[in-house]
N, C-alpha and C positions, 0 to 999 in steps of 0.2 A: 707637599708644596707649601712654601712659606707664605705668610700673609703680608703683602706689600702695604705700605702706607700711602693713602691717597691724599696728596697735599691739599686738595680743595675740599675734602670731605667735611672739614670743620667750618668751612666758610660758605656753605651753600645757601645761607639765608639772604645774602645780599650781594650786589654787583661789586666786582673788583674795581678799585680806583685806578690801578696802574698795572702794567704788565708784570707778571711773575712767571717763573719757570714752572710749567705744569706738564704733567704726563698726559698722553692720550687717554689712558684709563681714568685719570682724574677729571679730564674734560667731559668724558662720557658720563661719569658719575654725577658731575655738576649739572649736565644737561638734563638728566633724568630727574634730579632733585628739583631743578627750577621748573620743569614742565609739570611735575606733580604739585608743586606749590601753587602754580598759577591756575591749574585746571583740575578740579576734584574728580573729573571723569577719567583721568590718566591713571592706569593701574599697571603694575609690573608683576609678571608671573613667570615661573620656570623652575628648573631643578636647582635647588640650593641657593635661590636668589634672596632668601629671607635672612635669618640670623648669620649664615655664613657669608653672605654678600656676593655669591656667585663664585665660580671656579677661578675667575680672574679678578674678583672683588670689584666688579663694575657697579654692583648694586649695594656696595658696602654702606651701611648706616641708613638705608632707605626704610626698612621695616621699623627700625627704632624710631624714626622720625614721623612716619606716616601711618604706622599701624599695620596689623596683619591683614586687614581687609584690602589694603591698597598695594602691598608688596608681599606676595605669599609664595610658598613652595608648592610644587605640584608633584604628582607621582612621576616616576621615571618612565614616561610614555610620551614621546614627542608628538605623535599623532593626536593624543588627547590634549596636549598643551595648545596646539594650534586650533583644534576643534573647539576648545573652551574659549579661546580668544575670538574665534569667529562669532560664537554666540554672544559674547560680551559686546563685540563691536556692533552687532545687529540690534543691541538693546541699549545703546546710548553711551557705552564706555569707549575709551581709547586705550586698548590694551597694548602693552609692549611685552612681547614674549621673547624670552632668551633661550636660544639653543646653545648647549655647552660647547660644542665643536661643530665644524662644518658638516662632517660626515654623519654626526649624530642627528642632523636634521632630516636625513633621507627617509626615515620612517614616517615623517610628516609630509613628505612630498605630495602624496595624493591629496591631502587636505589643501595644500597650497595651490596645486594645479586645478583641482576639481571644484574648490569652493572659494578660497581667498581671491584668486585671480578672476573668477567668473561671476561673482555675485552681482556686480553692477550691471553687466551685460545680461545676465539671466533675468534680472528684475526690470530690464529696460530703463535703468537709471533711477528707479525708485528707492533702491537700497544700496548704500555704499558701506565699505568696511574701513573705517579709520583706524588701522592697526599697523604696528611695526613688528617685524620679525628680526631680532638682532642675532647675527651669526658671526662668532669669531671664526676667521677663515685664513687659509694659506699657511705656508710653512715658515721655516727659519727659526724654529724653537727647539729643534732636536726631538720632535715628536714622531710617533709612528703614524701609519697611513690614516687611521680614523681621526687623527688629531691634526692633520696638516693638509687636508684636501682643499682644492679650489673649485667650487661647484657653481661659480657665477654664471657660466654659460647656460646651465639648466634654467635658472631664474630669468636671465635676460631673454631667453627664447620664449618665455611664457607670457603671452599677451595679457595685459591687465595688471602687471606688477611694475612698480617703480623700483629700480635697483641702484643703490649708491655704494661707493667705497671711498671713504676719506683716506687721505694720506698725510694730513697735518693735524696738529692739535686743535687749531682754530676751526678747521672744517669738521672735525669730529664733533665738537660742541654744536656748531651751527647747523650742520646737516641733520643731526639727530633731533634738534629742536624742531626744525622744519618738517622732518619726517613724522614726528608726533602730531603736528598741526595739520598735515595734509588730510584730505577727506577720503583717500583711497589707500590701499595697502602698500607698504614699503618693505622691501628686503634690504636690511642695513648690514652690509658686510664690514666687519671690523678686523683689520690686519693684526693678527696676534703679535707678530714680531715688533710692531710699533707701539704696543700698549705702554711700554715704560720709557719710550723716547720722550725727552723733555724739550719744550720750546718756550720762549718767552711770549706770553699771550695774556691779554686782559679779558677776563670773563665777567659777564656774558659777552659773547662776540657773535656778530652776524657777518658771514662771508657771502660769496656769490650763491645764488639760489640753486636748488636742484635743477638739473638740465643745463648747467653752464660749466664748460671746461675752462681751465686757467693755464696761461703760459707761466710756468714757474721759473724758467730761465730763457732769456732771449738768445738767439743764435742765427747764423746765416747759411751754414753749410748743409745741415740736415736737421730733421725733426725727429726727436724721440717721443713717442706717444706711449704713455703709461698710466696706470691707475693703482690705487691701494699700495701694497707693500713694494711694488716695482718702481714707484716714483722716486724714493730716495736713492735707489740703485741707479736709475737713469740720471739723476743729478750728479751722482758720484762719477758716472761714466763721462758725463759732459765736462766735469772738472778735469778729469784725466785727459780727455781729448784736447782741452784747451792748452795743456802743457805740450801737446804734440802739434799745435798750430791749427787745430780745427775747431770751428765754432758750432756747437750743437744746441739747438733749441729744445726745450723740454716742455711738453704739454701734459698736464694732469687732467685726465678725463673726468674724474670725480663722480660723474653720473653716467652709469652704463645705459640706463633706460630712465628717462629720455636721454638720447645721445646728442651732444652738441657738435653736429657735423660741421657747422659753419666755422667755429674756432679752429678745429683740427685742420680743415681744408685750407683756411687762410694761412695757417702756419706752413703747411706743406707747399703751398703755392709760392711762398716767400723763399723757402730753402731749396725746393726742387727734389728733395729726397726724404724718405721716411722709413723709420724702423719702429715697429710696434712691439712693446715689451709686456709680458704677462707671465705669471707663475703657472697658470693652468696649462694643461696639454694643448698643443697648438691646433690639432685637427678639429674642425667644426666648432671653433671657439669664439669668444668675444674678440680676441685678437684677429681672427680670420675675418670677422664682420667689419672691424675697423679698417683692416687692410683693403677689403673689397670696396668699401665706401671711399677710401682715399683714391683707389684706382679709378672709380667711376667719376669722382668729382674733380680730380686733379690730373687726369691722364696727360693732357697737353703741357702741363707744367713740370712733369716728372722727368728727371735726368737719368733715373735708374728705376728698376722694379721695386715695389714696396717689399720690405723684408720684415720677418718676424723673429723675435727671440723669446721663446716660451719654455715651459717645462716640456719634458719629453713625453711621448705618447705611451706611457707606462703607468701602472699603479705607483702610488707614491713610494719612494724607496726608503730603506732603513735610514735612521738618523745619520750614520757615518757617511752616507752617500748623498745626502740631500744637497750639499754644496755643489755637487756636479750636476744635479738635476735642475736646480733653480737658476734663472737668468742672473748672471753676475757681470761685473764690469768687463772682464776679459772677453766673455762671449759677445757682449754688446759692441765692444770696440772692434773685435774681429769682424763682426757683421758690418759695421760702419766701413771698415777697410775694404770690404768686398763690393761696396757700392761703386757705381761708375762715376768717376770724378772729372771726366772731360766736360768741358762747357757744352751746353746744349746749343 
């Protein structure tokens, strides 16, 4: 794998005066550097996060700047990484642990469910765990199954965790900064296919807080609800639909837990139709939960049943087939076409 250049890596010492084109990877790198500079209790740990800068170079330059005690490599044992982070968080640190790929985090799942998510409740609020678990997730990079999974439903189902998934460069910076500052554990899902997407943004930036969804595109005919890597696809579908005479609103969930039911419901009440888009398998998923909540909150405003466009209920396919597996513009527009369009 070639080593990409992070545009902001050399400018982490001070705030940007004006917007510049920044990659999501660069924004995440800047967010970690700014957090470490402001708070000496913030430490970064994981496989190859030190001199290499992580498999996606998100931690590039952090060890050189902050030293081996604050950005360090760990053994290739994800359960040990999270267990170490739990101990550090219990003793005054704010660890940011990196999992190299989504499915690589599964050996640490027992630690996440059994300890990370339960420590506050177990101690009746006397002990919290201010830690972040960064997980590159989802497909679209031509990787095999262990490199392209979407396991967000596991974490969203686990009480005690905050789960976020940025879709924009500004959100990547802002949500990661806020995640590090929160007093309780955060699973921070980073869409790999968006790492090198560039947007004009002035850093440091603060966007809407965790727990707040955002309307990315206004529309009147139907609402597309998406998060993470599915948001740009939803926006592309809305643009294509506009050429066909339909106005689609796009809501970026941003925060899976806590979930901003109010913003999503308000949008669906305006449009009367909803399609939920996500890469993960559809059965018993975050998309299923969002669809259920829309049905509960907006039943009398709906002109058609809530629909979902998700990955298929299969193990992640080989790279040459992933374009058929992942929600795309055509699948989204086909689903929109299937909605009932008579006036209620």
